[in-house]
BAFI-3210 file (N, C-alpha, C; in Angstrom, 3 decimals, decimal comma, padded with zeros to 6 digits):
// residues 216
n [1|2|3|4|5|6|7|8|9|10|11|12|13|14|15|16|17|18|19|20|21|22|23|24|25|26|27|28|29|30|31|32|33|34|35|36|37|38|39|40|41|42|43|44|45|46|47|48|49|50|51|52|53|54|55|56|57|58|59|60|61|62|63|64|65|66|67|68|69|70|71|72|73|74|75|76|77|78|79|80|81|82|83|84|85|86|87|88|89|90|91|92|93|94|95|96|97|98|99|100|101|102|103|104|105|106|107|108|109|110|111|112|113|114|115|116|117|118|119|120|121|122|123|124|125|126|127|128|129|130|131|132|133|134|135|136|137|138|139|140|141|142|143|144|145|146|147|148|149|150|151|152|153|154|155|156|157|158|159|160|161|162|163|164|165|166|167|168|169|170|171|172|173|174|175|176|177|178|179|180|181|182|183|184|185|186|187|188|189|190|191|192|193|194|195|196|197|198|199|200|201|202|203|204|205|206|207|208|209|210|211|212|213|214|215|216]
n.u [062,479|064,424|067,655|070,632|073,681|076,819|079,646|083,007|086,127|087,911|088,543|087,665|085,107|083,297|082,148|080,857|078,962|077,449|076,331|074,815|073,007|071,636|070,292|068,689|067,250|066,314|065,055|066,177|068,348|071,808|074,739|078,182|080,931|084,344|087,311|090,331|092,446|091,761|091,406|094,102|095,374|094,208|095,083|097,875|098,081|096,981|094,598|091,452|091,626|091,510|091,809|091,019|088,378|087,396|087,634|085,891|083,503|083,332|082,922|080,475|078,811|079,028|077,733|075,139|074,603|074,563|072,168|071,558|069,465|070,031|073,019|075,408|078,088|080,628|082,792|084,202|086,317|086,161|083,821|083,125|083,473|081,371|079,198|079,704|079,478|076,938|074,704|075,172|074,468|071,868|070,502|069,996|072,957|074,684|076,358|077,787|078,027|076,374|073,705|074,571|076,062|074,044|072,428|074,186|074,476|072,094|072,264|073,962|076,264|079,004|080,997|082,677|084,980|086,360|088,989|090,815|092,232|093,957|093,082|090,386|089,498|089,259|087,340|085,067|084,713|084,193|081,796|080,105|080,132|078,894|076,390|075,516|075,367|073,333|071,247|071,037|072,395|074,755|078,072|080,954|083,689|085,710|088,649|090,115|092,793|093,674|096,586|098,190|096,208|094,575|096,444|097,117|094,667|094,261|096,496|096,077|095,791|093,431|092,748|094,662|094,040|091,481|092,073|093,609|091,806|089,666|090,835|091,424|088,869|087,540|088,857|088,156|085,368|084,740|084,836|083,061|079,726|078,767|080,108|081,536|082,270|084,436|084,860|083,453|084,654|085,284|083,056|082,874|083,551|081,434|079,483|080,969|081,437|081,468|078,756|078,106|079,521|079,798|077,366|078,002|078,263|077,966|078,454|077,482|074,836|072,946|073,526|073,067|070,383|069,212|069,742|068,175|065,669|065,508|065,354|062,774]
n.v [-061,589|-064,436|-064,861|-066,607|-067,352|-068,383|-069,915|-070,110|-071,837|-072,153|-071,027|-072,781|-073,813|-071,737|-070,809|-073,161|-073,716|-071,368|-071,430|-073,772|-073,054|-071,076|-072,638|-074,364|-072,677|-069,979|-067,762|-067,133|-065,078|-065,157|-064,985|-064,896|-065,705|-065,673|-066,956|-067,763|-068,526|-070,061|-072,913|-073,695|-073,070|-074,914|-077,242|-077,033|-077,201|-079,649|-080,208|-078,884|-075,631|-073,455|-070,793|-070,756|-071,533|-069,316|-067,304|-068,282|-068,035|-065,247|-064,625|-065,901|-064,466|-061,986|-062,504|-062,855|-060,266|-059,037|-059,790|-062,485|-065,330|-067,908|-069,838|-071,547|-073,651|-074,466|-076,135|-079,115|-079,601|-077,823|-078,451|-079,444|-077,252|-075,695|-077,116|-076,741|-073,973|-073,399|-073,208|-070,655|-068,789|-066,671|-067,605|-070,559|-072,499|-074,355|-077,404|-078,530|-081,235|-082,771|-083,850|-085,687|-087,571|-088,599|-089,830|-091,778|-093,666|-094,921|-096,462|-098,628|-100,815|-100,861|-098,276|-096,068|-093,430|-090,883|-088,629|-085,647|-084,013|-084,193|-083,167|-083,159|-085,736|-087,276|-085,679|-086,000|-088,778|-089,148|-087,750|-089,402|-091,675|-090,662|-090,064|-092,632|-093,714|-092,127|-092,960|-095,537|-097,583|-100,025|-099,410|-099,686|-097,801|-097,013|-095,312|-093,222|-091,477|-089,353|-088,683|-085,746|-084,929|-082,673|-080,623|-080,644|-079,784|-077,109|-076,078|-075,696|-077,980|-079,673|-082,007|-083,889|-084,084|-085,236|-087,702|-088,990|-089,126|-090,550|-093,043|-093,947|-093,967|-095,884|-098,167|-098,256|-098,457|-101,070|-102,382|-101,500|-100,479|-097,981|-094,880|-091,910|-088,676|-086,651|-083,909|-080,879|-079,937|-082,170|-083,047|-082,470|-084,661|-086,449|-086,405|-087,673|-090,263|-093,786|-096,140|-098,714|-100,668|-099,363|-096,906|-093,385|-090,645|-087,115|-083,853|-081,173|-080,791|-082,118|-080,939|-078,214|-078,333|-079,062|-076,742|-074,914|-075,965|-075,399|-072,640|-072,330]
n.w [-020,558|-019,846|-018,321|-018,814|-017,438|-018,554|-017,367|-018,188|-018,405|-020,348|-023,661|-025,550|-025,149|-025,446|-027,966|-028,794|-026,726|-026,747|-029,304|-029,110|-027,127|-028,497|-030,345|-028,769|-027,074|-028,197|-027,190|-024,802|-023,017|-023,234|-021,362|-021,466|-019,434|-019,190|-017,876|-018,635|-017,113|-014,988|-015,363|-016,160|-013,719|-011,972|-013,199|-012,887|-010,107|-009,727|-008,615|-007,409|-006,034|-003,107|-003,916|-006,610|-006,271|-004,845|-006,776|-008,699|-007,332|-007,208|-009,932|-010,390|-008,656|-009,862|-012,240|-011,332|-010,408|-012,844|-013,795|-014,165|-014,172|-013,710|-013,345|-015,193|-014,957|-017,146|-016,906|-015,913|-014,221|-012,134|-010,979|-008,434|-006,834|-007,670|-006,633|-003,910|-003,661|-004,498|-002,565|-001,584|-003,442|-004,789|-006,959|-009,060|-009,284|-011,406|-012,354|-015,360|-015,923|-014,323|-015,103|-017,064|-015,582|-013,946|-015,852|-016,777|-014,684|-014,795|-016,989|-016,782|-014,959|-015,354|-015,892|-017,955|-017,708|-019,498|-020,044|-021,011|-019,492|-016,519|-014,074|-014,320|-014,419|-011,938|-010,398|-012,060|-012,044|-009,316|-009,154|-010,652|-009,011|-006,714|-007,781|-008,365|-005,817|-004,714|-006,316|-005,564|-006,890|-007,889|-009,064|-011,196|-011,854|-014,506|-015,168|-017,614|-018,917|-021,503|-022,612|-023,774|-025,545|-024,902|-024,912|-027,606|-028,685|-027,691|-028,746|-031,393|-032,930|-033,618|-034,997|-034,217|-031,496|-031,759|-032,952|-030,955|-028,781|-029,906|-030,444|-027,825|-026,827|-028,393|-027,544|-024,828|-024,959|-025,470|-023,082|-021,189|-020,048|-020,632|-021,763|-020,537|-021,600|-020,125|-020,318|-021,593|-023,867|-025,311|-026,585|-029,229|-030,686|-030,791|-033,002|-035,015|-034,263|-034,750|-035,094|-032,659|-029,973|-026,600|-025,540|-025,847|-023,769|-023,519|-022,041|-022,824|-024,147|-022,446|-019,989|-020,508|-021,266|-018,838|-017,349|-018,736|-018,220|-015,502|-015,623|-016,501]
ca.u [063,410|065,308|069,085|071,474|075,111|077,696|081,004|083,966|087,530|088,689|087,806|087,193|083,678|082,439|081,361|080,009|077,834|076,602|075,564|073,840|071,949|070,838|069,437|067,738|066,415|066,640|064,421|066,910|069,555|072,976|075,899|079,374|082,033|085,507|088,627|091,109|093,523|091,242|091,748|095,545|095,737|093,811|095,964|099,191|097,968|096,556|093,310|090,771|092,253|090,653|091,906|090,160|086,999|087,047|087,449|084,665|082,412|083,271|082,306|079,061|078,122|078,972|076,686|073,854|074,431|074,287|070,801|071,399|068,454|070,699|074,418|075,871|079,535|080,912|084,060|084,071|087,424|085,778|082,442|082,895|083,339|080,005|078,328|079,939|079,064|075,537|073,804|075,483|073,948|070,406|069,930|070,615|074,333|074,668|077,528|077,336|078,095|075,463|072,734|075,273|076,384|072,789|072,002|075,132|074,247|070,880|072,538|074,724|077,143|080,393|080,985|083,986|085,134|087,543|089,312|092,082|092,861|094,020|092,327|088,961|089,178|088,767|086,059|083,971|084,502|083,522|080,413|079,383|079,982|077,864|075,102|075,139|074,976|072,021|070,254|071,030|072,825|076,190|078,819|082,403|084,106|087,055|089,152|091,097|093,325|094,287|097,717|098,562|095,090|094,139|097,522|096,946|093,465|094,476|097,647|095,706|095,839|092,222|092,729|095,448|093,187|090,399|092,640|094,005|090,621|088,883|091,511|091,213|087,439|087,206|089,391|087,374|083,967|084,548|084,936|082,105|078,346|078,558|081,299|081,312|083,312|084,468|084,943|082,588|085,473|085,389|081,783|083,053|083,753|080,230|078,871|081,799|081,637|080,816|077,857|078,687|080,161|079,010|076,932|078,911|077,536|078,711|077,733|076,908|073,400|072,162|073,749|072,371|068,946|068,808|069,751|067,009|064,504|065,508|064,899|061,317]
ca.v [-062,590|-065,029|-064,759|-067,698|-067,059|-069,531|-069,668|-070,906|-071,778|-072,293|-070,473|-073,876|-074,102|-070,551|-070,816|-074,359|-073,581|-070,257|-071,904|-074,749|-072,305|-070,425|-073,649|-074,937|-071,661|-068,680|-066,683|-066,930|-064,248|-065,877|-064,168|-065,722|-065,192|-066,528|-066,728|-068,903|-068,874|-070,945|-074,307|-073,896|-073,053|-076,207|-078,251|-076,941|-077,685|-081,046|-080,315|-077,627|-074,889|-072,414|-069,561|-070,915|-071,522|-067,929|-066,557|-068,769|-067,399|-063,856|-064,574|-066,270|-063,324|-060,938|-062,896|-062,557|-058,803|-058,669|-060,178|-063,908|-066,077|-069,171|-069,843|-072,886|-073,754|-075,364|-076,814|-080,196|-079,575|-077,005|-078,794|-079,607|-075,899|-075,273|-077,740|-076,122|-072,566|-073,275|-072,688|-069,265|-067,907|-066,524|-068,266|-071,874|-072,577|-075,729|-077,930|-079,011|-082,688|-083,457|-084,709|-086,772|-088,589|-089,223|-090,732|-092,893|-094,720|-095,640|-097,245|-099,845|-100,823|-100,607|-096,927|-095,551|-091,971|-090,561|-087,205|-085,222|-083,200|-085,028|-082,564|-083,385|-087,156|-087,699|-085,059|-086,598|-090,128|-089,012|-087,341|-090,614|-092,536|-090,058|-090,239|-094,037|-093,890|-091,500|-093,761|-096,882|-098,510|-100,324|-099,114|-099,776|-096,714|-097,124|-093,989|-093,202|-090,147|-089,321|-087,766|-084,963|-084,531|-081,298|-079,756|-080,553|-079,009|-075,685|-075,689|-075,552|-079,263|-080,413|-083,342|-084,759|-084,295|-086,152|-089,036|-089,575|-089,421|-091,596|-094,332|-094,336|-094,210|-097,170|-099,212|-098,277|-098,793|-102,516|-102,947|-100,890|-100,369|-096,611|-094,033|-090,487|-087,730|-085,856|-082,468|-080,363|-079,744|-083,446|-083,351|-082,270|-085,965|-087,288|-086,613|-088,478|-091,608|-094,860|-096,950|-099,936|-100,485|-098,723|-095,547|-092,328|-089,482|-085,874|-082,988|-079,884|-080,714|-082,495|-079,928|-076,990|-078,600|-078,985|-075,333|-074,271|-076,425|-074,637|-071,281|-072,338]
ca.w [-021,091|-018,851|-018,611|-018,357|-017,495|-018,762|-016,890|-018,945|-017,985|-021,570|-024,800|-026,405|-024,949|-025,568|-029,206|-028,817|-025,809|-027,202|-030,462|-028,639|-026,434|-029,521|-030,971|-027,821|-026,432|-028,787|-026,443|-023,556|-023,127|-022,753|-021,024|-021,291|-018,633|-019,428|-017,274|-019,115|-016,169|-013,949|-015,634|-016,000|-012,295|-011,420|-013,788|-012,246|-008,732|-009,763|-007,922|-007,148|-004,934|-002,510|-004,705|-007,783|-005,773|-004,509|-008,024|-009,313|-006,592|-007,640|-011,258|-010,270|-008,050|-010,888|-013,177|-010,685|-010,432|-014,233|-014,106|-014,464|-013,430|-013,394|-013,777|-015,548|-015,095|-018,266|-016,667|-014,937|-013,257|-010,978|-010,662|-006,996|-006,278|-007,978|-005,636|-002,607|-003,675|-004,876|-001,528|-001,260|-004,487|-004,762|-008,143|-009,242|-009,786|-011,882|-013,048|-016,662|-016,057|-013,411|-015,793|-017,739|-014,584|-013,527|-016,926|-016,895|-013,691|-015,175|-018,197|-016,522|-013,787|-015,766|-016,462|-018,315|-017,726|-020,283|-019,936|-021,580|-018,441|-015,316|-012,971|-014,555|-014,366|-010,621|-010,041|-012,822|-011,515|-008,012|-009,420|-011,060|-007,836|-005,849|-008,451|-008,193|-004,415|-004,534|-007,033|-005,017|-007,928|-007,814|-010,290|-011,258|-012,728|-015,079|-015,510|-018,707|-019,233|-022,833|-022,523|-024,944|-026,403|-024,628|-025,387|-029,058|-028,987|-027,462|-029,546|-032,788|-033,632|-033,232|-035,610|-033,352|-030,323|-032,106|-033,181|-029,676|-027,972|-030,566|-030,226|-026,432|-026,657|-029,013|-026,673|-023,594|-025,228|-025,494|-021,733|-020,265|-020,510|-021,102|-021,661|-020,314|-021,978|-018,901|-020,572|-022,655|-025,064|-026,011|-027,235|-030,665|-031,312|-030,804|-034,329|-035,905|-033,736|-035,494|-034,270|-032,095|-028,685|-025,556|-025,844|-025,379|-023,273|-023,333|-021,108|-023,223|-024,403|-021,266|-018,955|-020,897|-021,212|-017,442|-016,949|-019,343|-017,452|-014,257|-015,946|-016,678]
c.u [064,320|066,758|069,823|072,925|075,888|079,100|081,948|085,366|088,473|087,884|087,208|085,684|082,754|081,546|080,388|078,771|076,898|075,731|074,476|072,692|071,045|069,876|068,325|066,775|066,743|066,039|065,105|068,147|070,722|074,128|077,073|080,407|083,188|086,705|089,483|092,353|093,061|091,662|093,256|095,997|095,378|094,739|097,346|099,159|097,627|095,215|092,710|091,409|091,274|090,665|091,010|088,690|086,539|086,803|086,179|083,443|082,228|082,582|080,821|078,259|078,008|077,875|075,302|073,584|074,111|072,903|070,580|070,343|068,953|072,116|074,828|077,380|079,862|082,214|083,908|085,180|087,074|084,364|082,158|082,816|081,936|079,037|078,469|079,386|077,575|074,625|074,025|074,945|072,429|069,714|070,589|072,009|074,569|076,001|077,060|077,239|077,156|074,454|073,380|075,590|075,127|072,285|072,887|074,810|072,953|071,130|073,335|075,638|078,589|080,432|082,422|083,970|086,442|087,754|090,628|092,848|092,803|093,141|090,820|088,562|088,581|087,474|084,868|083,662|083,793|082,067|079,562|079,130|078,943|076,475|074,598|074,669|073,587|070,915|070,145|071,446|074,320|076,877|080,297|082,848|085,541|087,478|090,218|091,493|094,047|095,382|097,943|097,412|094,676|095,190|097,424|095,763|093,713|095,678|097,352|095,807|094,613|092,170|093,525|094,689|092,150|090,920|092,971|092,790|089,817|089,512|091,283|089,754|087,046|087,694|088,535|085,958|083,706|084,527|083,856|080,711|078,045|079,849|080,880|082,520|083,358|084,450|084,031|083,358|085,597|084,136|081,868|083,157|082,463|079,633|079,663|081,981|080,852|079,883|078,560|079,408|079,238|078,548|077,870|078,088|078,471|077,833|077,055|075,396|072,584|072,316|073,006|070,865|068,431|068,764|068,538|065,726|064,377|064,995|063,390|060,594]
c.v [-063,092|-064,918|-065,929|-067,291|-068,354|-069,155|-070,647|-070,759|-071,995|-071,701|-071,546|-074,057|-072,932|-070,623|-071,990|-074,183|-072,453|-070,696|-072,884|-074,059|-071,604|-071,379|-074,100|-073,906|-070,277|-067,497|-066,409|-066,082|-065,000|-064,906|-065,098|-065,004|-066,173|-066,040|-067,934|-069,172|-069,878|-072,397|-074,555|-073,895|-074,374|-077,305|-078,227|-077,500|-079,173|-081,279|-078,925|-076,944|-073,874|-071,117|-069,617|-070,887|-070,110|-067,102|-066,987|-068,152|-065,955|-063,732|-064,910|-065,118|-062,163|-061,232|-062,587|-061,057|-058,306|-059,138|-061,634|-064,543|-067,471|-069,074|-071,289|-072,851|-074,823|-076,134|-077,864|-080,187|-078,790|-077,328|-078,932|-078,263|-075,366|-075,844|-077,071|-074,703|-072,386|-072,701|-071,217|-068,284|-067,823|-067,117|-069,635|-071,761|-074,044|-076,128|-078,669|-080,530|-083,463|-084,358|-085,889|-087,904|-089,330|-090,205|-091,977|-094,016|-095,484|-096,600|-098,511|-099,704|-100,509|-099,292|-096,481|-094,030|-091,663|-089,050|-086,918|-084,326|-083,995|-084,482|-082,703|-084,824|-087,572|-087,008|-085,661|-088,000|-090,081|-088,602|-088,545|-091,514|-091,977|-090,225|-091,672|-094,298|-093,316|-092,307|-095,178|-097,937|-098,762|-099,987|-099,414|-098,739|-096,946|-095,746|-094,090|-091,745|-090,227|-088,257|-087,048|-084,434|-083,076|-080,300|-079,564|-079,658|-077,524|-075,166|-075,602|-076,818|-080,114|-081,819|-084,338|-085,079|-085,371|-087,570|-089,724|-089,996|-090,558|-092,970|-094,835|-094,698|-095,569|-098,341|-099,373|-098,807|-100,289|-103,157|-102,457|-100,851|-098,995|-095,824|-092,589|-089,706|-086,672|-084,355|-082,065|-080,205|-081,020|-083,783|-083,187|-083,604|-086,737|-087,468|-087,539|-089,918|-092,631|-095,650|-098,223|-099,645|-099,792|-097,333|-094,528|-091,109|-088,287|-084,884|-081,755|-079,864|-081,059|-081,460|-078,645|-077,171|-078,520|-077,547|-074,603|-074,710|-075,632|-073,219|-071,213|-072,288]
c.w [-019,978|-019,302|-017,995|-018,518|-017,636|-018,317|-017,588|-018,356|-019,162|-022,719|-025,705|-026,319|-025,271|-026,806|-029,240|-027,954|-026,226|-028,373|-030,035|-027,916|-027,435|-030,207|-030,026|-027,242|-026,977|-028,047|-025,106|-023,836|-022,493|-022,539|-020,766|-020,441|-018,765|-018,634|-017,636|-018,283|-015,125|-014,169|-015,569|-014,542|-011,624|-011,933|-013,142|-010,830|-008,686|-009,088|-007,780|-005,946|-004,339|-003,314|-005,930|-007,372|-005,468|-005,769|-008,743|-008,636|-007,023|-008,992|-011,193|-009,672|-009,034|-011,900|-012,611|-010,702|-011,840|-014,687|-014,420|-013,566|-013,068|-013,949|-014,017|-015,732|-016,126|-018,110|-015,572|-013,892|-011,999|-010,523|-009,183|-006,286|-006,516|-006,958|-004,278|-002,548|-003,935|-003,802|-001,188|-002,295|-004,428|-005,983|-008,294|-009,864|-010,124|-012,505|-014,286|-016,731|-015,136|-014,105|-016,508|-016,772|-014,139|-014,580|-016,989|-015,924|-013,949|-016,336|-017,939|-015,337|-014,139|-016,535|-016,729|-018,320|-018,432|-020,277|-020,637|-020,624|-017,142|-014,198|-013,154|-014,289|-013,025|-010,212|-010,781|-012,317|-010,169|-008,181|-009,807|-009,851|-006,864|-006,460|-008,288|-006,774|-004,165|-005,201|-006,494|-006,014|-007,798|-009,137|-010,099|-012,279|-013,194|-015,582|-016,598|-018,973|-020,576|-022,829|-023,855|-025,769|-026,163|-025,101|-026,896|-029,415|-028,826|-028,241|-031,027|-033,607|-033,256|-033,817|-034,763|-032,073|-030,625|-032,327|-031,859|-028,859|-028,594|-030,349|-028,810|-026,187|-027,226|-028,164|-025,421|-023,830|-025,260|-024,116|-020,767|-020,881|-021,094|-020,873|-021,465|-020,808|-020,884|-019,138|-021,724|-023,955|-025,894|-026,809|-028,750|-031,411|-031,545|-032,200|-035,241|-035,444|-034,538|-034,571|-033,781|-030,802|-027,703|-025,995|-025,202|-024,993|-023,159|-022,581|-021,691|-023,369|-023,167|-020,153|-019,260|-020,842|-019,776|-016,960|-017,510|-018,653|-016,154|-014,500|-016,095|-015,338]
res [x|x|x|x|x|x|x|x|x|x|x|x|x|x|x|x|x|x|x|x|x|x|x|x|x|x|x|x|x|x|x|x|x|x|x|x|x|x|x|x|x|x|x|x|x|x|x|x|x|x|x|x|x|x|x|x|x|x|x|x|x|x|x|x|x|x|x|x|x|x|x|x|x|x|x|x|x|x|x|x|x|x|x|x|x|x|x|x|x|x|x|x|x|x|x|x|x|x|x|x|x|x|x|x|x|x|x|x|x|x|x|x|x|x|x|x|x|x|x|x|x|x|x|x|x|x|x|x|x|x|x|x|x|x|x|x|x|x|x|x|x|x|x|x|x|x|x|x|x|x|x|x|x|x|x|x|x|x|x|x|x|x|x|x|x|x|x|x|x|x|x|x|x|x|x|x|x|x|x|x|x|x|x|x|x|x|x|x|x|x|x|x|x|x|x|x|x|x|x|x|x|x|x|x|x|x|x|x|x|x|x|x|x|x|x|x]
***
């Protein structure tokens, strides 16, 4: 049986990703590693720090020692650390939002990136711009930060989170060809979105599907 390790920086993603893995690949052993201080540290600093990168490396190496055949990081705020550390691990180390960004640049030139955490917005936008460069496609990335939504979510007010994000999303969708939800925690909104406007992409299913492909 193959083993996939999921690294989390917030408890919000643990249940969602575990359930999705159970649906997509019930024969894969899933191991969850959570350090809910990582994302707050990045948020306080306003950017990825060497200390957070070092701790992420420690967790990834621990996952490998525990038998992981691949490691998927479920946090976009630390995605650039995953790219930097990948060559140092003996198994694939993947960021959850890579496939989403690759799909976005194939869908159009005007790409909207929406986030509820400031430290996630720029890394995701840069990922999209790199994906466009690699694909040889021109893009214009519009960045939108939904203030207060993440605080509401972790504070036990998911309905307020959903209202704030949906309003910002509906506004953005009229100006772009495709919208990216920068954080896995935002994917909860996708089933409730009304048809119309730009398509909305989220990272959990595409990111996890890619990790499962790698395991094969």
